[in-house]
N, C-alpha and C positions, 0 to 999 in steps of 0.2 A: 659822796655823790657818785653814782654809777651812770655811765653813758653806754647805751646799747643801740644797735641798729635793728630796725624792724625785721622780724624774722629770726633774730638771734635767740639764744637760750640763756635764761637767768637762773642762778642757784644762790640761795641765801640760807644761812644756818642760824638757828636760835638755840642757845644753851639755857636750859631751865634746871635749877637745882632747888631742893627744899631741905629745911633744917628742923622741922617739927617732928616730934616723936609720935604724934598721933597718926592713926591710919587715915590717910587722905588720898584723894584722886586728883589728878592734874588734867587740865584742858589747855591745849595750845592752839592758837589761831594766828593767821596772817591777815593783815588788813591793809587797805589802800585808801589814803586820804588825798583828795584833790588839792593841789597847791594853790589853785586859783580861788577856792572857796573854803577858807579855814573853818567856817561855821557849819559846813555841811557834814552830815554824819559819815563816818568812814564806811567803806564798802568791804564786806567780808569776802576774802578770796577763798580761803580753805581753813577749816578748823577740825582738829581732832578732839572730840568731846571727851568728858570724863568717863563715858561708857565705851571709849575706843571706837567711836563711829565718826567717819569723815563726812563732812557736809560742806556744801557750797551754796551760793545763792546767785540768782540772776544769770547773766551770760556766762559767768565763770563755771556754772554747773555743767553747761554743755562742753566747755573746754576740758573740764575734769573727766567727763564721760568719754571724751575723745582721746584722753591720755596726754593732753598738752599741759595739764596742771596736776602736780603731784606733791604729797607731803609724806616724807619718809622719816622714821625714827632710826637714826644711824648709830646711836649709842644710848646709854642709860639716861643721858641728859641732853642729847643733841637731836634737834628736829630740823630737817632740811626741806626747804620749799624749792620746787623746780617749776619754771614756766617755760615751755617750748613755744616757739613761733611768736615771739613778742609782738604785740600790736601797739599802735599809738595810744590806745585807751589804757594801756598798762602804765603809762607815765604818771608819776606822782610820788607821794611819801609812803614808803613801805615800812611796816613795823610788825613786831611779833608781840602778842599779848598772851600771858599765861595766868591761869587762875588755879588756886588750890581749894579743893572742895572736901567738905566733911559732912557726914550723915548724922542727923539727930536720931534720938531714940524713936521718934515717931516716923522715921523713914524718910524725912525730907532732907534735901541737900541745900547747903548754903556755902558761899565762897568765903573762905577765911581770909585769903589775900588775893589781890589781883595786881599784876605789874605789867608794864610795857617796856619793850626794848627801845633803844635809840632809833630814831627814824632815819631811813636811808632814802636819799633823794635819787629817784630813777628817772633818767632822761632817755627818751627813745627817739632816735633819728629816723624819721619815716623814709622808707624806700620809695622810689618812683614806681608807682603801680602801672605806669604807662609802658607800652612795649611797641616795638616796630619790627617789621619783617622785611626780608630781602631775598629775592630769588636770583640765583646766579647759575651760569652755564659757561663752558669754555667758548662755545661759538653757537651761532643761531642758524647757520646754513649747513645742511647735511645732504648726503646722498643715500638713497634707499639701501638698507642693509647695515648702515653704520649705527653705533650705539649713541644714545642720548642720556646725559646725566643732568638732572636739575637738583639744586640744593636750596632748601628753604631755611634761612637762618633767623632765629628769634633773638632780637636784641632787647634785653631787659635785665633788671636786677633780680638776683636770687631765683633764677630760672628753675633749678632742681627742686625748689621747695614750692613751686607753683604748679598749677594744673593746666596744661595746655593740650589742646587737640589740634591736629593739622589735617587739612583737607586739600587734596590735589584735584584741580578741575581743568578739563580740557574742552574748550569751546562750549562751555555751559553744561558739559556732561561730567558726572563724577568719575574720577579715576580711582581714588582710594581715600580712606579716612584713617588716621592713626591717632588713637586716643592716648590719654596719659599713661595707660598700661603698655604702650608701644605695640599693640596688636593691630595690624592693618585689616580694614574691611574694604574689600575691592568692589568697584562698580561692576554692574552686570556685563559690560562689554570687555572686561579685562580679566575675568575669572579664568577662562581657558588659556589666556595668554600667560598668566602667572603660573598656572599649573604646568605649562610646557617649558617653564624656565626662561621665558622671553621678556620678563620684566621683574623688577624688585622694588619694594617699598619698605624702607627701614629707617630706624632712628639711629643716626650715627653717634650722636652725643645728646646731652641734655637740651641743647639749643639748635642742633642741626638735623634736619630731616632730608632724606634722599629719595628721589624718584629716578629709576633707571629703566629705560626701554632698550632692551638688548639689541633688537633689530628694527630699525625704523621702516615704516611703510609710507608710501605716498599719502595715504589717508591720515597719517599722524601729523601732517603739517597743519598748523593753526596756533591758537593762543593758549598758553598755559598760565595758570595763576596758582598761588598758594594762599589758602585762607586759614588763619589761626584764630582759635577761640580759647579764651581763658575763663575757667570756671572758678569763681571765688566765693568763699563761704563767709557770710556776715556774722556779726556777734549774736544775732538772733537765731542763727542756724540755717538761715535761708541761703540759696545759691543765686548768684547773678552771673550772667555770661556777657563777656565783651569780645567782640570779633573785629578782626581787621583782615584786609586782603592785600596781596602784593600787587605790583604793577603787572600788566600783561607782558608775557615773554613770547614774542612771535617767533615760531620755528618754521623754517621752510625745508621741505624734503623733495629733492629732485629725483625723478625716476631714472633708473639706469637705462642708458640708451644702447640699442643694438644696431649695428651697421650691416647686418647680414643681407645678402642678396641671394635670390633663388632663381635658377634657370632649369627648365624642364625640356628634355630632348627625347626623341624616340628613334627607333631604327627606321621607321617610315611613317608617313601620315596616313597610309592606306595599306592594310594587310589583307591577304586572302583568308577566307574562312579556313580554319584549321592551322593557320600559322601562329607564331608567337608574337604577342604584343610586348615589346620591351621598352620601358621608359626609364630614363636616368635623371635623377634630381640632384643637381649640384648646388651646394650651399657654400658661399664664399664670405670672407671677412668675419669669421667666427672667433669668439673669445671664450666661449663656454660650451658645455655639452649641448647636444641637439636631440630633439625628438621630432619625428616626421610622421605625418598623417597622409595616407593616400586615399583619395576619394574619387568616385565616379558619379557623373550626372549626365542625363540626356542633353543633347545639344540645344534643345529648345528651352531647357530649364523649367519644364513643367512640374517636376517633382523635386523633393528634397534630395540632396546628394547622399550617396551611400558610401559607407566606410569600407574600403577595400582591405586595408591593413594599416597597422601603425608600428612604429619602432620607438621604444622609449629611450630615456637617456642612457641606460645601461646597454642598449643594443638588442634588447629582447623584442621579438616580433610577435604581434598578436593579430590574427586575421579578424576582419570585421564580421559582425553577426550574420549578414547575408551570405558572405563568402567563406564561412568557416567550413562548411561541408566540402565545398569545392577545393579548398586548400588542403583538406584532409586527403584528397585524391592526388595531391601534388601538382595541381594545375594553377595554383596561385603561390608565387614565391617572391620574397623580398630579401634583398641582400644589402649589406652595408660593407662595401668594398674598401672604403676609406672613412676617415672621420667625418668627411664632408661630402661623401658620394653615396647615394642610395639608389637602388635599382628595383624596379617592379617588373615581374614577368607574369604574363597571363598566357598559359599554353592552351592550344586547341581553341583559338579564338572563334567566337560565334557571333551571329548578328546582334545578340543582346549586349555584346561587349562594345559596340560602337557608341561613341559619345565623347564627353569631355572629361579628361583626367586632370586631377588637381593634386599637386604636392604642396603641403603646408609644413614649413619648418619652423620650429620654436626653439629659441635659445634660452638657456637657463643659467642661473648663477647660484652657487651654493653659499650659504651663510651659516655661521655657527660651527660647532664641532660635534662629532659623534658622541652620544647617540641622539643629540638634539639637532642634528643637521636638517636644515630647512632649505628648500629650493624655491627660488623666485623666478617668474617668467619675466625676461627683460626685453624680448623682441619676438616678432612673428612676421614671416613673409610667406607668400604663396605664388605659385606659377601654375598655369593651365595649358593644356594642349588637347586639340581635337584629333581623334583617331577614327578613321572609317574602316569598316570591315566589309569587304566585297564578298558577298555570299555566293554560294554555289549556284550556277544557273543564271546569274545576272549577266545581261548582255552589255558588252562594251563596244562603243562605236569606234574607238581608236585604241588598238592594242599594239604592243611592241612585238614585232615579229622576231626580234632577236632574242627574246626571253624564251629559252627553250622549254622551260617547265610549264609554260602557259599553253600547251597544245590543246586543241579542241578534242572533246570526247568522241572522236570518230574512229571508226575501224578502217585504217588506211595502211595496207601492206605496201611492200616495195614493188617496183616495176616487174620483176621477174616472177612474182608470185602467180599462182594459177588463178586464184580468186582475188580480185582487186576492187575495192569500193572507193572510188574517187568521189569528190563532191559533184553534185549535179552541174555546177557552174564553176569553171575555173576563174580565179580572180587574178588581177595583175600582181606581180611579185611584191610591189610596194604596199599592197593592201591585203596580202594573204592573211586570212583569219578575221578580217573585219566582219562584224555582224554575227560572228560565231560565239556561242557560250564558251567562256574560258574555264579551265579546270585546274585546280591546284592538285598536283599529284600526291600531296600528303593526305588529301581527302579520300577515304576508301571508296572504291568503285567496284561494282560487279558488272560484268559484260556477258551477254548471252548471244550466242549465234543461233539463228533460226533458219529453217529450210522449209520451202513449199515445193513439193515435187511437181513435175510436169504431168498433166492429166493423162497424156497418151502413154500407153504401155510400151516398153522397150521392144524392139524387133529381135526375134530369136537369132542367135548366132553372131550378134554384134560383138566386135572386139571391145573388151572393157578398157583397153588401153588407148582408146581413141583420144585425139587431141581435143581440147576444149577451147571455145572462143566465147567472148563476152558480147552480149547485146545490151541495149539500154534497159529494157524492162520487158517482162512478160505481158501478155494481153490482160486487160482488166477482167475478162471473163474467167481466166485461170486463177487470178488472185482471189476472186470472190467465191470460187467453187469450193475451196478448202481453206482451212486455217493453217497458219504457220505452226511448225512443230520445233521444239527446242532440240538442238543438237548437243551443245555443250555450254557450260557456264563457268566463267572465272568468278568465284565468289569473292566477297570483300575481304575474306581472310587469306586469299591467295591460293585456294585449293580449286581443283577441277571437279565439276559435277556434271556427269553425262546425262543427257536426256533420253526419252523413250525412242526417239527417232534415230536410227542408225543408218549410215550410208551403206552402199552395196558391198557385197563380199569382194574381196580382192583389192579394195581401195585401202589407201593408207592416209589416215587423218591425223594431222598434228596441229596443236594450238600452242601459241606462245605469245609473250607480251614483252614490251620494251622495259628497260631498267627503270624508266621514269613512270611506268604504269600509264602511259598516254597512248600507246599504239598496241593494238591487239591483232594477232594474225591467225587466220584459219587457212591451212594448206591441205589440199586433197590431191593426192597423186594416184595415177592409174584410174582416172575417173571414167565411168561408163555412163550409159543412158540413165541409170538409176540416180545418178548425181545431177542430171539435168533438172532445172527448175529455178526458183527464185530464192536468193539468199538475202539475209538481213541481219544486222547486229543491233542490239539494244543495250544501252549503258544506264545504270542507276547509280547515282552518287548518294552516299550515306553520311550521316552526321553521328559521330560517336560522342556521347555525353560523358561528363566526368564521372558519373556513377556507373558507367559501363553499359548503359542502355544505348540503343540505336534508333535513329529515325531517318526515313527517306526524305531527301530534300530536293532532288531533281532527277529527271530521267529524260533521255534522248533516244530517238530511234533513227537509224541511218536510212538512206534511200534503199529502195529495193533493186537488186541486181539480178537480172535474168541470165542464166547460163544455159546455152545449148551445146549438146555434145554431138559432134559430127563424126560419124564412122569414117574410118580411113578408106 
């Protein structure tokens, strides 16, 4: 009696010898008789015919073709039967039967002798075909960026000899399927992730399958299950599938929290046209690298914000599309003075730069190792500030008299100058400059001195060195009789350009300006009658654009000053 376990391998040897001197052929076969029904015909397992042909019948033929049933001649007299993957149906009485065949003169064959071996009782202990599965993980609560490992364990008998496929499922979506060949087939949402090395699905052993997510994301939170399917082949050659699924494993993933704060400050909330807008963005309570985005929008919020410039995690600066050309002329600059301090400079501020400035700081966290380093955004904060640009020529009702560079574009010489153009109306000291246009000396200006001679011709013999006194204005008839003629112009580049009108011979004309470019002086010494008339100065303020072009933005003309020359 032999006892075997389902799935084991059985080997039996049959020794066959013959003593006849005739030329005979042998046939050797193995048979199985049911112990419960002795009257039933035995079942042929495998037979080697007298013509050396192997044959089998019924379900055993399929097993022979699959290689699970073999008959080998190991010596001149030994024949070995091998049955792989024993099944409960193989239980019974096994014996070997040999026959000696001889051929008549007519070509027919008949068995001279036929003998059987002793019967061997084979008992097969069936294995438990049932199986169970268990999913395990070290913990169920994670922080974004941490790895997750899930193991699916198959608990069954003879697992290596059975055909199991394992499916990983996340919230009803397929993650991967691992067939009996251990080749994973990934779900559509995980192909790119696996290619980047951020996940792995593999068979650790015959009964343990692993799912590893290298870097968890907040969207990875949810229910994970393992579904196992066994494919079993029946005696008839058909396949049947049996599936089981594990319990849900609930995984929570907490997003990384950032505690950064952002503050935005500027040199002033109001700048004069042509000045520099300087904004400083300070980011505090940082733990990872920062990127900063600078944006501009109009105060009314009627349009989408424009990107001024950005600073990435490595500190590289990239100007926005609209400001790229201007930055190329050096009028947009971004500095990173410290790890948490970013500054924006807009040079030669214009009216179009007035609006709301926004600094958006983003904190990042690196996960993984090179070359598969991946950055995750863990926090973002922003701060805004309104900046006004006071354009050239705009009137201010309350100006600070102490601000020396805010002088009016007036031609105002000192008291001892020969020609003096005071304002038509003197204001109290505490309101000096009220109602006057303010001028930023950084804005280029051109100033032209004009002269309208007195209509009466000079008297012969008059001394040209006569003293000059000032009157309020010449008569209207004299003003209208002729047009003003240009004497000299201070160009915006700072050069002098003399006009067609020249003062009389013997005079000495000098023109100068103050260091701040706010006061322009015309001096005429040894004035004679030819210098009598009406004087006026005109100022033009210019705007220089970042591409080098100019545009006129404001002009002012002084009061007319009549000069009478009295002979000594």
